[in-house]
ZAMARGU-4260 file (C-alpha; in steps of 0.2 Angstrom, whole numbers, plus 5000, padded with zeros to 4 digits):
<rodrens>
0) 5192/4921/4903 | 5182/4935/4911 | 5166/4930/4918 | 5154/4945/4919 | 5139/4937/4930
5) 5139/4933/4948 | 5136/4916/4952 | 5140/4906/4968 | 5147/4887/4964 | 5137/4874/4971
10) 5146/4864/4984 | 5150/4845/4980 | 5148/4839/4999 | 5131/4835/5004 | 5134/4843/5021
15) 5139/4859/5013 | 5123/4858/5002 | 5113/4856/5018 | 5121/4870/5026 | 5117/4881/5011
20) 5099/4876/5012 | 5099/4880/5030 | 5106/4898/5027 | 5094/4901/5013 | 5079/4895/5024
25) 5085/4907/5038 | 5087/4921/5027 | 5070/4920/5020 | 5064/4918/5038 | 5072/4932/5043
30) 5064/4944/5028 | 5048/4937/5032 | 5050/4942/5052 | 5057/4958/5046 | 5041/4962/5036
35) 5029/4957/5050 | 5038/4969/5062 | 5037/4983/5049 | 5018/4979/5046 | 5015/4979/5065
40) 5025/4995/5067 | 5014/5004/5054 | 4997/4997/5060 | 5001/5002/5077 | 5007/5020/5071
45) 4991/5021/5061 | 4980/5016/5076 | 4990/5028/5088 | 4987/5042/5074 | 4968/5039/5073
50) 4967/5037/5092 | 4976/5054/5094 | 4965/5063/5082 | 4949/5056/5090 | 4955/5062/5108
55) 4960/5079/5102 | 4944/5081/5094 | 4948/5087/5076 | 4935/5083/5062 | 4938/5070/5050
60) 4929/5080/5037 | 4928/5099/5035 | 4912/5106/5044 | 4898/5112/5032 | 4887/5127/5034
65) 4873/5125/5045 | 4862/5137/5034 | 4865/5126/5018 | 4850/5116/5012 | 4849/5098/5016
70) 4847/5086/5002 | 4840/5069/5004 | 4851/5056/5010 | 4851/5045/4995 | 4858/5061/4985
75) 4875/5065/4980 | 4879/5083/4980 | 4894/5089/4969 | 4902/5099/4955 | 4904/5093/4937
80) 4912/5099/4921 | 4904/5095/4905 | 4918/5087/4893 | 4918/5088/4874 | 4914/5072/4866
85) 4929/5061/4858 | 4934/5064/4841 | 4928/5047/4837 | 4910/5050/4843 | 4907/5067/4835
90) 4902/5061/4817 | 4890/5048/4823 | 4878/5061/4834
</rodrens>
């Protein structure tokens, strides 16, 4: 008979079961520690990149033209495109 699924049989001895529990807990702990290390490296890399950009003096946003008129601070400036109404709303208008 051929078994197609991979299955580890449960050990019958209580100490062997305890050993498998310890091995599983250590594997989960190792995965957690590895994830924390990866997160710390990403955070440190992002902080170093931001510090590098701040010290280099590169602007975070493109500079605007100084001669452009200034809008009030509560106004959003942007471009827009008028889209046609959806087909289901054309007959109701």
